[in-house]
C-alpha positions in Angstrom: 52.7 -41.2 -50.5 50.6 -38.1 -49.4 51.2 -36.8 -45.9 47.6 -35.8 -45.6 44.1 -37.2 -46.2 43.4 -36.4 -49.9 40.1 -35.0 -51.3 38.2 -37.8 -53.1 37.5 -35.5 -56.0 40.7 -33.5 -56.7 43.4 -35.0 -54.5 44.1 -31.8 -52.5 44.0 -31.9 -48.7 40.6 -32.9 -47.5 39.2 -30.9 -44.6 35.6 -32.1 -44.3 33.5 -35.2 -44.6 30.9 -35.3 -47.3 27.9 -37.4 -46.2 26.5 -37.5 -49.8 29.7 -39.1 -51.2 30.5 -40.8 -47.9 34.1 -39.6 -48.4 36.4 -36.8 -47.4 36.6 -33.7 -49.7 38.3 -30.3 -49.7 36.4 -27.1 -49.0 36.9 -25.9 -52.6 35.2 -29.0 -54.1 32.4 -28.8 -51.5 31.7 -25.1 -52.3 32.0 -25.3 -56.1 30.2 -28.6 -56.6 27.5 -28.8 -53.9 24.0 -29.2 -55.2 25.4 -29.3 -58.8 27.9 -32.1 -59.3 27.3 -33.4 -55.8 23.7 -34.4 -54.8 23.9 -33.0 -51.3 21.9 -34.1 -48.3 19.6 -31.6 -46.7 21.0 -32.3 -43.2 24.6 -31.5 -44.2 26.0 -28.7 -42.1 28.1 -27.4 -45.1 25.1 -27.3 -47.4 24.0 -23.6 -47.6 20.6 -24.8 -49.0 20.2 -27.4 -46.3 17.5 -27.3 -43.6 19.9 -26.7 -40.8 21.6 -23.6 -42.0 18.9 -21.0 -41.7 21.0 -18.2 -40.2 23.7 -18.6 -42.9 21.1 -18.7 -45.6 19.5 -15.4 -44.5 22.8 -13.6 -44.8 23.4 -15.1 -48.2 19.9 -14.3 -49.4 20.1 -10.6 -48.3 23.4 -10.1 -50.0 22.2 -11.4 -53.4 18.7 -9.9 -53.2 20.3 -6.4 -52.9 22.7 -7.0 -55.8 20.0 -8.6 -58.0 17.5 -5.7 -57.4 20.1 -2.9 -57.6 21.4 -4.1 -61.0 17.9 -4.4 -62.4 16.9 -0.9 -61.2 20.0 0.5 -62.8 19.4 -1.0 -66.3 15.7 -1.6 -66.6 13.9 1.4 -65.2 11.3 1.4 -68.0 10.3 -2.2 -67.4 10.2 -1.7 -63.6 7.9 1.3 -64.0 5.5 -1.0 -66.0 5.7 -3.7 -63.3 5.0 -1.1 -60.6 1.9 0.0 -62.6 0.6 -3.6 -62.6 1.1 -3.8 -58.8 -0.3 -0.4 -57.9 -3.1 -0.4 -55.3 -4.5 2.1 -52.8 -4.4 -0.8 -50.3 -0.6 -1.3 -50.5 2.3 0.7 -49.1 4.9 1.9 -51.6 7.5 -0.5 -50.3 5.1 -3.4 -50.7 4.4 -2.4 -54.3 8.1 -2.1 -55.0 8.8 -5.5 -53.5 6.3 -7.3 -55.7 7.2 -5.2 -58.8 10.9 -6.1 -58.6 10.1 -9.8 -58.3 7.5 -9.6 -61.0 9.8 -7.8 -63.4 13.0 -9.8 -62.7 11.6 -13.3 -62.2 8.2 -13.6 -63.8 7.9 -11.4 -66.9 9.8 -12.6 -70.0 10.8 -10.8 -73.1 9.7 -11.6 -76.7 12.3 -14.4 -76.8 11.0 -16.0 -73.6 14.0 -14.8 -71.5 13.6 -13.3 -68.1 16.0 -10.9 -66.5 17.5 -13.9 -64.6 19.0 -15.1 -67.9 20.7 -11.8 -68.6 21.9 -11.5 -65.0 23.5 -15.0 -65.1 25.3 -14.2 -68.4 26.6 -10.8 -67.1 27.7 -11.9 -63.7 28.6 -15.6 -64.2 32.1 -15.1 -62.9 30.8 -13.4 -59.7 28.0 -15.7 -58.9 29.8 -18.8 -57.8 28.2 -22.2 -57.4 25.7 -21.2 -54.6 24.8 -17.9 -56.3 24.0 -19.6 -59.7 21.8 -22.1 -57.9 20.0 -19.3 -56.0 19.4 -17.1 -59.0 18.2 -20.1 -61.0 15.8 -21.0 -58.3 14.3 -17.5 -58.5 12.8 -18.6 -61.9 10.2 -20.4 -59.8 8.9 -17.2 -58.2 5.2 -17.0 -58.3 2.1 -16.1 -56.4 0.6 -18.9 -54.3 -2.3 -19.4 -51.8 -0.9 -21.5 -49.1 -3.0 -23.6 -46.7 -1.0 -24.5 -43.6 -1.0 -28.2 -42.8 1.4 -28.2 -39.9 3.8 -25.9 -38.0 7.0 -28.0 -37.9 9.2 -25.8 -35.7 10.1 -22.2 -35.0 10.9 -21.4 -38.6 9.2 -24.1 -40.8 5.7 -25.0 -41.9 4.3 -27.7 -44.1 1.8 -26.3 -46.6 0.0 -27.0 -49.8 -0.4 -24.5 -52.7 -4.2 -24.3 -53.4 -3.4 -22.8 -56.8 -1.5 -26.0 -57.8 -3.7 -28.8 -56.4 -1.5 -31.5 -58.0 1.6 -30.2 -56.2 3.2 -32.2 -53.4 3.2 -30.5 -49.9 5.7 -27.7 -49.6 8.1 -27.0 -46.7 8.2 -23.2 -46.1 11.2 -22.0 -44.2 10.4 -18.6 -42.9 10.3 -17.7 -39.2 8.1 -14.6 -39.8 5.5 -16.8 -41.5 5.5 -19.2 -38.5 4.5 -16.3 -36.2 1.3 -15.6 -38.2 0.5 -19.1 -39.6 -2.5 -20.9 -38.1 -3.1 -24.6 -38.9 -5.5 -24.7 -41.9 -5.3 -21.0 -42.4 -5.1 -19.7 -46.0 -2.5 -17.1 -47.1 -1.9 -15.2 -50.3 1.9 -14.9 -50.8 4.7 -14.8 -53.4 7.2 -17.7 -53.1 10.0 -19.6 -54.9 11.5 -23.1 -54.5 14.9 -24.1 -53.4 16.3 -27.7 -53.4 14.8 -28.7 -50.0 12.4 -26.0 -49.1 10.6 -22.9 -50.3 10.9 -19.2 -49.4 8.5 -16.3 -49.2 9.5 -13.1 -50.9 6.7 -10.8 -49.9 4.3 -9.9 -47.1 1.5 -12.2 -46.3 -2.3 -11.7 -46.7 -4.5 -14.0 -44.6 -7.6 -15.0 -46.6 -10.3 -15.3 -43.9 -12.7 -18.2 -44.3 -15.7 -16.0 -45.0 -14.2 -14.4 -48.0 -12.0 -17.1 -49.5 -14.5 -18.6 -52.0 -15.6 -15.1 -53.1 -12.0 -14.1 -53.6 -11.2 -17.1 -55.8 -14.4 -16.5 -57.8 -13.4 -12.8 -58.4 -10.0 -13.9 -59.7 -11.6 -16.5 -62.0 -13.8 -13.6 -63.4 -10.7 -11.5 -64.1 -8.9 -14.5 -65.7 -11.8 -15.2 -68.0 -12.3 -11.5 -69.0 -8.6 -11.1 -69.8 -8.1 -14.6 -71.3 -5.3 -15.5 -68.9 -4.3 -19.1 -68.9 -4.5 -19.7 -65.1 -5.2 -18.1 -61.8 -1.5 -17.9 -60.9 -0.7 -15.7 -64.0 -3.8 -13.6 -63.3 -2.6 -12.8 -59.8 0.9 -12.1 -60.9 0.1 -9.9 -63.9 -2.8 -8.0 -62.3 -1.6 -7.9 -58.7 -2.8 -4.5 -57.8 -6.3 -5.2 -59.2 -6.4 -8.6 -57.3 -5.5 -6.9 -54.0 -8.1 -4.3 -54.6 -10.6 -7.0 -55.2 -9.6 -8.7 -52.0 -10.2 -5.5 -50.0 -13.5 -4.8 -51.7 -14.8 -8.3 -50.9 -13.7 -8.0 -47.3 -15.4 -4.6 -47.0 -18.7 -5.9 -48.5 -18.6 -8.8 -46.1 -17.8 -6.5 -43.2 -20.7 -4.2 -44.0 -23.1 -7.1 -44.2 -21.7 -8.5 -40.9 -22.0 -5.1 -39.1 -25.6 -4.7 -40.3 -26.6 -8.2 -39.2 -24.8 -7.9 -35.8 -26.4 -4.5 -35.1 -29.8 -6.3 -34.9 -28.6 -9.2 -32.7 -28.9 -9.4 -28.9 -25.6 -11.1 -28.2 -24.4 -9.8 -24.8 -22.2 -11.2 -22.1 -24.3 -10.4 -19.0 -23.6 -11.0 -15.3 -25.9 -10.3 -12.4 -24.7 -10.5 -8.8 -26.8 -10.8 -5.7 -25.7 -11.1 -2.1 -27.6 -12.9 0.7 -27.2 -13.2 4.4 -29.3 -16.3 4.9 -27.6 -19.8 4.8 -26.4 -21.1 1.5 -28.6 -24.2 2.1 -31.7 -22.1 2.0 -30.9 -20.9 -1.5 -29.9 -24.4 -2.6 -33.2 -25.8 -1.3 -35.2 -23.3 -3.4 -33.2 -24.2 -6.5 -33.4 -27.9 -6.0 -37.2 -27.7 -5.5 -37.7 -26.1 -8.9 -37.4 -27.9 -12.3 -35.9 -24.8 -13.7 -32.5 -25.5 -12.1 -30.2 -28.5 -12.7 -27.0 -29.1 -10.7 -23.9 -28.9 -12.9 -21.2 -31.2 -11.8 -18.2 -29.3 -13.2 -14.7 -28.7 -11.8 -14.5 -25.5 -9.8 -12.6 -22.5 -11.4 -9.3 -21.5 -9.8 -10.8 -18.5 -7.9 -14.0 -20.2 -6.7 -14.3 -20.2 -2.9 -14.9 -23.4 -1.0 -18.4 -24.8 -1.2 -19.1 -23.1 -4.6 -22.0 -24.9 -6.4 -22.8 -24.5 -10.2 -26.3 -24.8 -11.7 -27.7 -24.7 -15.2 -30.9 -22.5 -15.4 -33.1 -24.3 -17.9 -36.0 -22.9 -19.9 -38.5 -25.2 -18.2 -40.9 -24.9 -15.3 -41.9 -21.3 -14.8 -38.9 -20.2 -16.9 -40.5 -21.8 -19.9 -42.4 -18.5 -20.2 -39.3 -17.0 -21.6 -40.0 -18.8 -24.9 -43.4 -17.1 -25.0 -42.0 -13.6 -24.6 -40.6 -11.6 -27.5 -39.0 -13.1 -30.6 -36.6 -15.6 -29.0 -35.4 -18.7 -30.7 -37.0 -21.7 -29.2 -34.7 -24.8 -29.4 -35.8 -27.5 -31.8 -34.2 -30.3 -29.8 -34.2 -30.6 -26.0 -34.5 -27.8 -23.5 -32.9 -24.4 -24.0 -30.6 -22.8 -21.4 -31.5 -19.5 -19.8 -28.4 -18.9 -17.7 -25.5 -20.4 -15.8 -25.7 -19.9 -12.0 -22.9 -19.9 -9.5 -23.8 -20.2 -5.9 -21.0 -19.1 -3.5 -21.0 -18.3 0.2 -23.0 -15.1 0.4 -23.1 -14.6 -3.3 -25.5 -15.6 -6.2 -24.1 -15.0 -9.6 -26.1 -15.4 -12.8 -24.6 -15.2 -16.3 -26.6 -15.0 -19.6 -25.7 -14.5 -23.2 -28.3 -11.9 -24.1 -29.9 -8.8 -22.5 -33.4 -10.4 -22.9 -32.3 -13.5 -20.9 -30.7 -11.2 -18.4 -33.8 -9.2 -17.8 -36.0 -12.3 -17.6 -33.6 -14.1 -15.2 -33.4 -11.0 -13.0 -37.2 -10.8 -12.8 -37.5 -14.6 -12.1 -34.6 -14.6 -9.5 -36.3 -11.9 -7.5 -39.6 -13.8 -7.7 -38.0 -17.2 -6.7 -35.7 -15.9 -3.9 -37.7 -12.8 -2.7 -36.2 -11.0 0.3 -33.5 -13.6 0.7 -31.3 -11.9 -1.9 -30.2 -8.3 -2.4 -29.1 -6.9 -5.8 -25.5 -5.8 -5.9 -24.5 -5.1 -9.5 -24.7 -6.2 -13.1 -22.2 -6.1 -16.0 -23.1 -6.1 -19.7 -20.6 -6.6 -22.5 -22.1 -6.1 -26.0 -20.3 -8.9 -27.9 -22.2 -8.1 -31.2 -21.0 -4.5 -31.1 -17.5 -5.5 -30.2 -17.4 -8.0 -33.0 -18.7 -5.4 -35.4 -16.0 -2.9 -34.3 -13.3 -5.5 -34.6 -14.3 -6.2 -38.1 -13.1 -2.7 -39.0 -9.6 -3.9 -38.6 -8.1 -5.7 -41.6 -5.7 -7.4 -42.2 -6.7 -8.6 -38.7 -4.2 -8.3 -35.9 -6.3 -9.9 -33.1 -9.7 -11.4 -32.6 -9.4 -11.5 -28.8 -12.5 -10.1 -27.1 -11.7 -7.9 -24.2 -14.4 -7.9 -21.6 -14.9 -6.8 -18.0 -15.4 -9.7 -15.7 -16.6 -10.1 -12.2 -14.0 -12.5 -11.1 -10.3 -11.7 -10.8 -8.0 -12.3 -13.8 -6.5 -15.8 -14.1 -2.8 -16.4 -14.1 -1.5 -17.8 -17.4 -1.3 -21.3 -15.9 -4.8 -21.1 -14.6 -6.1 -19.8 -17.9 -4.5 -22.6 -19.8 -6.0 -25.2 -17.5 -9.4 -23.5 -17.7 -9.4 -23.3 -21.5 -8.3 -26.9 -21.9 -11.1 -28.0 -19.6 -13.6 -25.7 -21.4 -12.8 -27.0 -24.9 -12.7 -30.6 -23.7 -16.2 -30.3 -22.3 -17.4 -28.3 -25.4 -16.1 -30.8 -27.9 -17.3 -33.9 -26.0 -20.7 -32.4 -26.5 -20.0 -31.3 -30.0 -19.3 -34.8 -31.2 -22.9 -35.8 -30.7 -24.6 -32.4 -31.5 -26.6 -31.9 -34.7 -24.6 -29.4 -36.8 -26.4 -27.3 -39.4 -23.2 -27.1 -41.6 -23.4 -30.9 -42.1 -27.2 -31.1 -42.7 -28.0 -31.5 -39.0 -26.0 -34.7 -38.7 -23.7 -35.2 -35.8 -20.0 -35.3 -36.5 -19.9 -39.0 -35.5 -22.7 -39.7 -38.1 -21.0 -37.5 -40.8 -17.6 -39.3 -40.4 -19.1 -42.5 -41.8 -21.1 -40.8 -44.6 -19.1 -40.7 -47.9 -21.1 -37.7 -49.1 -20.9 -35.7 -45.9 -17.3 -36.6 -44.9 -15.7 -33.9 -47.1 -17.9 -31.2 -45.6 -17.0 -32.5 -42.1 -13.3 -32.2 -43.0 -13.8 -28.5 -44.1 -15.9 -27.9 -40.9 -13.1 -29.3 -38.7 -10.4 -27.3 -40.5 -12.2 -24.2 -39.4 -12.4 -25.4 -35.8 -8.7 -26.4 -35.8 -7.6 -23.1 -37.3 -9.6 -21.1 -34.6 -8.1 -23.3 -31.7 -4.6 -22.9 -33.2 -5.0 -19.1 -33.4 -6.3 -18.9 -29.8 -3.4 -21.0 -28.6 -0.8 -18.9 -30.4 -2.3 -15.6 -29.1 -2.4 -16.8 -25.5 0.9 -18.7 -25.7 -0.6 -21.9 -24.4 -0.5 -25.6 -25.4 -4.0 -26.1 -26.7 -5.2 -28.4 -29.5 -8.2 -30.6 -30.4 -6.2 -33.5 -32.0 -8.2 -35.9 -29.8 -11.4 -34.8 -31.6 -9.8 -35.5 -35.0 -8.7 -38.9 -33.8 -12.2 -39.6 -32.4 -13.7 -38.8 -35.8 -11.0 -40.8 -37.7 -9.9 -37.7 -39.6 -6.2 -38.8 -39.8 -5.7 -36.5 -42.9 -6.0 -33.5 -40.6 -3.5 -34.7 -38.0 
């Protein structure tokens, strides 16, 4: 009788429990048979390809990637040069070109017999690969370009995505902590990837496909595919990678130029005017309450607001309706337009507008309404259109955070999080019942029940979720609009 607990497969001394077999096995049988003879569970701590062994996996991947690439470079320089030529682009760094070229040459391009370099490598190094190595190298056969749309950020190193180039494919789990840092929910990203037993890995840098260029980018690849008689978009991207990347940059540049041109003619400015007064605050309030132009705004005070702060909405009605008759301003089709937001504080009257024209008109009318009771202190103007145009120069984008000078003191991170949550809650409560041009002037509540309009509502909300997710990530705060999706019954986006 054995003096030790025997391995259920070979009889040697068992040192670990196998959850797949529900029996004890030895370390040799585990290492030599996992994911081949044994159908391992993804949660197993001994499964190198499991979802809980990311740190071990990175060390293993690095080791074999170097060996795989080094052996290819030694023996296949002519083919590598051809792959580099296919990937060459003025918009890529040399290390980026080499990264894609090696994977294109080793994993994607086959010889006249339909064999890739992987087959040769396995034959030559079969004795060195081991069980895990053979599985890894075999998995590299699935290396391919993909356009990932992020459905969910699962944790610090995993995302759930779909490959838009393979619409029939099931959702993919991408395990890559670098991707998590840049991935926004419903963002679209051009990558190279390959599949492992329980998750997929990225093998190159990531290009974000901004919403305003995505459709044009896909159309440009379709044109290249048709011109060259490629069988699908995936092959087109792989075999003409440099040309595809150049196309992406050209489309972005054309969109950017059009955007800059349109923004240069737009009066979109964040303006603030400050007046001081020495009379009682009640006197200013009485003047505002007596005029139809002003409407009390019952909102929560901001963190730095002094006691007795009052907020008002300055409407384009009463005498202020004259603004619609001056210049080429857009007159609202529904309801009454807003001229400014007004904050009345002890000794201070602060007026904020979103255009220089509104600022000039509000300044003129404020001095008419309040006369000698107020004294002009200062004004600040931030040209949002110009800043947006300048930021469009930067691509791939690093940040879309607008930096602007403000009258009030900076908020603490906790205060800013509270403010943004309140702001977006108020904004989207109104949004639910607003008429939205992108859904043919229907409200989101109306569109959710319209079979023809619902797909467009889904795409609209994807953009909103992506922007909110990006803002939350950049500011490091807990911010989402899941409650809006629930209100609209868009469970597929949750």
